[in-house]
C-alpha positions in Angstrom: -78.3 -3.9 36.1 -77.4 -1.5 33.3 -79.1 1.8 32.4 -80.9 1.5 29.1 -82.2 4.2 26.7 -85.8 3.3 27.5 -85.2 4.2 31.2 -84.8 7.8 30.5 -86.4 8.2 27.0 -89.1 10.9 26.8 -92.5 9.2 26.4 -93.3 11.2 23.4 -90.0 10.4 21.4 -91.2 7.4 19.5 -94.5 8.7 18.6 -93.3 12.2 17.5 -90.6 10.3 15.3 -93.3 8.4 13.6 -95.4 11.6 13.0 -92.5 13.7 11.9 -91.0 11.1 9.5 -94.6 10.8 8.0 -94.9 14.5 7.6 -91.3 14.8 6.1 -91.9 12.1 3.5 -95.3 13.6 2.5 -93.7 17.1 2.1 -90.9 15.6 0.0 -93.3 13.5 -2.1 -95.5 16.5 -2.6 -92.6 18.5 -3.8 -91.7 15.8 -6.3 -95.3 15.6 -7.6 -95.6 19.4 -8.0 -92.3 19.4 -10.0 -93.2 16.3 -12.3 -96.7 18.0 -12.7 -95.1 21.1 -14.2 -93.0 18.9 -16.5 -95.8 16.4 -17.6 -99.1 18.1 -17.2 -98.1 21.6 -17.9 -101.1 23.4 -16.2 -100.2 26.7 -17.8 -98.3 28.3 -20.8 -96.3 25.2 -22.0 -92.9 26.5 -22.4 -92.8 28.3 -19.2 -94.4 25.5 -17.3 -91.9 23.0 -18.8 -88.9 25.2 -18.2 -90.0 26.0 -14.6 -90.6 22.3 -13.8 -87.2 21.2 -15.2 -85.3 24.0 -13.4 -87.0 23.2 -9.9 -86.4 19.4 -10.6 -82.6 20.1 -11.3 -82.2 22.4 -8.3 -84.1 20.1 -6.0 -82.0 17.1 -6.7 -78.8 18.9 -7.3 -79.1 20.4 -3.8 -79.8 17.1 -2.2 -76.8 15.4 -3.9 -74.5 18.3 -3.1 -75.6 18.7 0.4 -75.0 14.9 1.1 -71.7 14.9 -0.7 -70.3 17.7 1.3 -71.0 16.2 4.6 -67.9 14.1 4.7 -65.4 16.9 3.7 -66.9 19.2 6.1 -66.5 16.7 8.9 -62.9 16.0 7.9 -62.2 19.8 7.9 -63.7 20.1 11.5 -61.6 17.1 12.6 -58.4 18.6 11.2 -59.0 21.9 12.7 -59.6 20.5 16.1 -57.7 18.8 18.9 -58.6 15.4 20.2 -59.2 15.2 24.0 -57.2 12.5 25.7 -55.3 11.8 29.0 -52.5 14.2 28.0 -54.5 16.8 26.0 -57.5 18.3 27.6 -57.5 15.7 30.3 -60.5 17.4 32.1 -62.7 16.9 28.9 -61.5 13.3 28.5 -62.2 12.5 32.2 -65.7 14.1 32.0 -66.5 12.0 28.8 -65.3 8.8 30.4 -67.4 9.4 33.5 -70.4 10.4 31.5 -70.2 7.2 29.3 -69.9 5.1 32.4 -72.9 6.7 34.1 -75.3 6.2 31.2 -73.9 2.8 30.1 -72.8 4.1 26.8 -71.1 1.4 24.5 -67.7 3.0 24.6 -66.6 6.5 24.4 -66.4 8.1 21.0 -63.6 10.6 20.0 -64.2 14.0 21.5 -62.6 16.9 19.7 -62.0 20.4 20.9 -62.8 23.1 18.2 -60.6 26.2 18.7 -63.5 28.8 18.8 -64.8 31.0 21.6 -68.5 30.3 21.2 -70.2 28.1 23.8 -71.4 25.1 21.8 -71.2 21.3 21.5 -72.7 18.9 18.9 -72.5 15.3 17.8 -71.9 14.1 14.3 -72.5 10.5 13.1 -71.2 10.1 9.6 -68.4 7.7 8.8 -68.0 7.3 12.7 -69.6 8.8 15.8 -67.8 11.9 17.1 -68.5 14.7 19.7 -67.3 18.2 19.0 -67.0 20.7 21.9 -65.9 24.3 21.6 -62.9 25.5 23.4 -64.9 28.3 24.9 -67.4 25.8 26.4 -64.6 23.5 27.7 -63.0 26.5 29.5 -66.2 28.0 31.0 -67.9 24.9 32.5 -67.2 23.2 35.8 -66.7 19.5 36.1 -70.3 18.5 36.5 -71.6 20.9 33.9 -69.0 19.6 31.5 -70.0 16.0 32.2 -73.7 17.0 31.7 -72.9 18.4 28.3 -71.0 15.4 27.2 -73.6 13.1 28.5 -76.2 14.9 26.6 -74.2 14.3 23.2 -73.5 10.7 24.2 -77.3 10.2 24.8 -77.9 11.4 21.1 -75.5 8.6 20.0 -76.9 6.0 22.3 -80.5 6.9 21.2 -79.6 6.8 17.5 -80.6 10.5 17.1 -77.2 11.6 15.7 -77.3 9.9 12.3 -80.8 11.4 11.3 -79.8 14.9 12.7 -76.5 14.7 10.7 -78.2 13.9 7.5 -80.9 16.6 7.7 -79.7 19.4 10.0 -75.9 19.5 9.4 -76.4 20.7 5.7 -78.5 23.5 6.8 -76.4 24.6 9.9 -73.1 24.5 8.1 -74.6 25.9 4.9 -73.0 23.2 2.7 -74.6 24.4 -0.4 -76.1 27.8 -1.6 -79.4 28.6 0.0 -81.8 27.7 -2.8 -80.2 24.2 -3.1 -80.9 23.4 0.5 -84.7 23.3 0.0 -85.1 19.5 0.3 -83.2 19.6 3.7 -85.3 22.6 4.9 -88.5 20.7 4.0 -87.3 17.6 5.9 -86.2 19.7 8.8 -89.5 21.5 8.9 -91.1 18.2 9.7 -88.4 16.7 11.9 -87.8 19.6 14.2 -90.8 18.6 16.5 -89.2 15.2 17.0 -85.8 16.8 17.5 -87.1 19.0 20.2 -88.3 15.9 22.0 -85.1 14.1 21.4 -83.4 17.0 23.2 -85.5 16.4 26.2 -84.5 12.7 26.3 -80.9 13.7 26.1 -81.4 16.3 28.8 -82.6 13.4 31.1 -79.6 11.4 30.5 -77.3 14.4 31.2 -79.2 15.0 34.6 -78.6 11.2 35.4 -74.9 11.4 34.6 -74.5 14.6 36.6 -76.4 13.3 39.6 -79.0 16.1 39.4 -80.8 18.6 37.2 -79.0 21.7 38.3 -75.7 21.0 36.3 -77.7 20.6 33.2 -79.6 23.8 33.8 -76.4 25.7 34.4 -74.9 24.4 31.2 -78.0 25.3 29.2 -78.0 28.7 30.8 -74.4 29.3 29.8 -75.1 28.3 26.2 -78.1 30.4 26.0 -76.5 33.4 27.5 -73.6 33.2 25.1 -76.0 33.1 22.2 -78.2 35.9 23.3 -75.7 38.1 25.0 -77.5 38.1 28.3 -76.7 37.4 31.7 -76.9 33.8 33.0 -80.1 32.8 34.7 -80.5 32.1 38.4 -82.1 28.6 38.5 -81.7 27.6 42.1 -85.3 28.3 43.0 -86.4 25.7 40.3 -84.9 23.0 42.4 -85.6 24.3 45.9 -89.4 24.6 45.5 -92.1 22.0 44.6 -93.6 22.4 41.2 -96.9 23.4 42.7 -95.4 26.3 44.8 -95.9 30.0 43.7 -92.1 30.7 43.7 -91.5 27.9 41.1 -94.4 29.1 38.9 -92.9 32.6 39.0 -89.5 31.5 38.1 -90.9 29.4 35.3 -92.6 32.5 33.9 -89.5 34.7 34.1 -87.5 31.9 32.3 -90.0 31.6 29.5 -89.7 35.4 28.9 -86.0 35.2 28.5 -85.9 32.2 26.2 -89.0 30.1 25.5 -87.0 27.0 24.1 -84.5 26.7 27.0 -87.5 27.5 29.4 -89.4 24.5 28.2 -86.3 22.2 28.5 -85.5 23.4 32.1 -89.3 23.0 33.2 -89.5 19.5 31.7 -86.1 18.6 33.3 -87.2 19.9 36.7 -90.5 17.9 36.5 -88.4 14.8 35.7 -85.9 15.3 38.4 -88.7 15.5 41.0 -90.2 12.3 40.0 -89.8 8.7 41.3 -88.6 7.5 37.9 -85.5 9.8 38.1 -84.8 8.4 41.5 -84.9 4.9 40.2 -82.5 5.7 37.2 -80.0 6.9 39.9 -80.7 3.7 41.8 -79.9 1.6 38.8 -76.5 3.3 38.5 -75.8 2.8 42.1 -77.0 -0.9 41.9 -79.6 -0.2 44.7 -82.7 -2.6 45.2 -85.4 -0.2 44.3 -88.9 -0.8 42.6 -88.9 -1.3 39.0 -89.2 1.9 36.9 -92.3 0.7 35.0 -94.2 0.8 38.2 -94.0 4.6 38.2 -95.5 6.6 35.3 -93.4 9.1 33.5 -94.3 12.7 34.6 -94.4 14.0 31.1 -96.9 11.2 29.8 -100.1 13.2 30.6 -101.7 15.0 27.8 -99.3 13.5 25.3 -101.7 11.9 22.8 -103.4 15.1 22.0 -100.1 16.7 20.8 -99.2 13.5 18.7 -102.7 13.5 17.2 -102.2 17.1 16.0 -98.8 16.1 14.5 -100.3 13.1 12.7 -103.2 15.3 11.2 -100.5 17.8 10.0 -99.4 15.1 7.5 -102.7 13.6 6.9 -104.2 16.6 5.2 -101.3 16.7 2.7 -101.8 13.0 1.8 -104.8 13.3 -0.3 -103.3 16.4 -2.2 -100.2 14.2 -2.9 -102.4 11.4 -4.2 -104.6 13.6 -6.3 -101.7 15.3 -7.9 -100.0 11.9 -8.6 -103.3 10.6 -10.4 -103.4 13.9 -12.4 -99.9 13.0 -13.8 -101.7 10.3 -15.8 -104.2 12.5 -17.4 -104.0 13.1 -21.2 -101.7 16.0 -22.0 -103.2 19.1 -23.7 -101.9 19.6 -27.4 -102.9 23.2 -27.2 -99.4 24.4 -26.4 -96.8 22.3 -28.1 -93.3 22.4 -26.6 -91.2 25.4 -28.0 -87.5 25.3 -28.1 -86.0 28.3 -26.3 -82.4 29.4 -26.8 -80.7 31.1 -23.8 -77.6 33.2 -24.0 -75.6 33.4 -20.8 -75.1 36.9 -19.5 -71.6 37.9 -18.5 -71.3 38.7 -14.7 -70.8 42.5 -14.1 -67.4 43.4 -12.7 -66.9 44.2 -9.0 -66.6 48.0 -8.8 -66.4 48.4 -5.1 -64.9 46.5 -2.1 -67.6 43.9 -1.3 -66.3 41.5 1.5 -68.1 38.7 -0.3 -66.2 39.3 -3.5 -63.0 37.8 -2.3 -62.2 34.9 -4.6 -62.3 31.5 -3.1 -59.0 29.4 -3.7 -59.4 26.1 -5.0 -60.1 23.3 -2.5 -57.3 20.8 -1.8 -58.0 17.2 -2.1 -59.6 15.8 1.1 -57.3 13.9 3.4 -58.0 10.2 4.2 -59.3 10.2 7.8 -57.8 6.7 8.4 -54.3 7.6 7.3 -53.5 8.8 10.9 -54.6 7.3 14.1 -53.0 9.7 16.6 -54.5 13.0 18.0 -54.6 15.8 15.5 -52.0 18.5 15.8 -52.7 22.1 15.0 -49.2 22.6 13.5 -49.8 20.3 10.4 -50.9 21.3 6.9 -54.3 19.6 7.5 -55.0 21.7 10.5 -54.0 24.8 8.7 -56.4 23.9 5.8 -59.1 23.2 8.4 -58.7 26.6 10.1 -58.6 28.4 6.7 -61.9 26.6 5.8 -63.5 27.6 9.1 -62.5 31.3 8.7 -63.7 31.3 5.1 -67.1 30.1 6.3 -67.2 32.8 9.0 -66.3 35.4 6.5 -68.8 34.2 3.9 -71.5 34.6 6.6 -70.5 38.0 7.5 -69.2 37.0 10.8 -66.0 39.1 10.4 -65.0 39.3 14.1 -64.9 35.4 14.3 -63.0 35.1 11.0 -60.4 37.7 12.2 -59.8 35.8 15.4 -59.4 32.5 13.6 -57.1 34.0 11.1 -54.9 35.8 13.6 -54.6 32.6 15.7 -53.5 30.8 12.5 -50.9 33.5 11.6 -49.6 33.2 15.2 -48.9 29.5 14.4 -47.4 30.1 11.0 -47.1 33.8 9.7 -46.1 32.6 6.2 -49.5 31.4 5.1 -50.3 33.8 2.3 -53.9 32.8 1.9 -54.5 33.6 5.6 -53.1 37.1 5.0 -55.3 37.3 1.9 -58.5 36.3 3.7 -57.6 38.5 6.7 -57.3 41.5 4.3 -60.8 41.0 3.0 -62.0 40.5 6.5 -60.6 43.9 7.6 -62.4 45.4 4.5 -65.6 44.0 5.9 -64.8 45.4 9.4 -64.1 48.9 7.7 -60.5 48.9 8.7 -58.7 49.8 5.4 -55.4 50.5 6.9 -55.1 47.1 8.3 -56.4 45.6 5.0 -53.5 47.4 3.2 -50.9 45.7 5.5 -52.4 42.2 4.8 -52.7 42.8 1.1 -49.0 43.9 1.2 -48.0 40.8 3.1 -49.9 38.6 0.6 -48.0 40.3 -2.3 -44.7 39.8 -0.6 -45.4 36.2 0.1 -46.5 35.2 -3.4 -44.9 35.3 -6.9 -45.9 37.7 -9.7 -48.3 35.9 -12.0 -50.0 34.1 -9.2 -53.8 34.8 -9.1 -53.6 35.7 -5.5 -50.6 38.0 -6.0 -52.3 39.9 -8.8 -55.5 40.3 -6.7 -53.6 41.7 -3.8 -51.7 44.1 -6.0 -54.9 45.2 -7.7 -56.5 45.8 -4.3 -53.5 47.8 -3.2 -53.8 50.0 -6.1 -57.5 50.7 -5.6 -56.8 51.4 -1.9 -54.0 53.7 -2.7 -51.5 51.4 -0.7 -49.2 50.3 -3.6 -47.9 51.1 -7.0 
């Protein structure tokens, strides 16, 4: 007997998916109807209404196309900047992934990549192929059981078919694959789907507990990730699993956990309730091939009170449906001739020159052509040109977000591998400007000027910066 997804799936996952997708479609259709209404019906001053509708229509659909088109290059950049775990490279991660896949009966083990960053994080991407990415900081800070739980959680997202939908909707937002205003369609979809996503996380947590043989390794992994994100201390979760859910000590621990982080608190409480149920014991029995009663004979501990929450979610989409229908019908109404269209000429204004050292003002070099992911079947090496491009791209993303400390660490690691990369010196100089370290910035601008030829755009930018900083002639 093999463990299937329905054995550990949260009872609310399917219903919340239906409600969330319904709400997402309604929100997107409502946005389309409003934009077309501004263009066709023109409810107020005609030129302004027409121009506003056209502008919103272009922004909405351009953002949708741009966000989707950049997923592939972003994934390839991540892949190039990472190391693939295997029997010889990061064998502990490879072994944990193999054990996790065997415990939850995953259909094979997808590639697992180690991203060279210090944050504690792991995620799954399902685009051209399913892949798991885990940060080097997380791989080094977790024990064997916690690492197995983290990887089993990601494998469960793949086995439960969560990863493709999350990649389509959440990745463009989290990776900022387009300017903020262009990500509006993804934000609307995520606004509706995040409820289902939170329930999908609970299903994946259950699979992680089954793979680790208990709930405590999962709780320790969640505690480590939460502590890294909030800067707090790791939680003491032992009393959650040494007291029954109806005892005062367990309730006190639950209140304290919710005060620290409500999202992690809900996940740990749900996981503790599942681990104390007969259903969890039966899942472990399936793995051990023991003769235990069928799982369907024991109700899921999270099934109680579920329909009330699902009903609320369905109503959230229901009240928007009549509005969408009414606006759609209004598009067919006769147009008013009171305000005929007026042609308006626009003259593009020149952008003002940069007069101070704004870290965001660093010019972005032209992107190189994306590499073919099928051109190499072996593990990715950090010493290749693709790896350097990937690390430069990640450093540029950190710098653009204002995460100068992370960008500095990434660029310094890159320069330790190859100190002749002029673009790395150039980006590091602007990063030092963002950190308020002008002396270090002068050194990096000088290195950039020495590594590039006169007439090169990067060379001229570096020389101009040195003149303004008083570090060059």
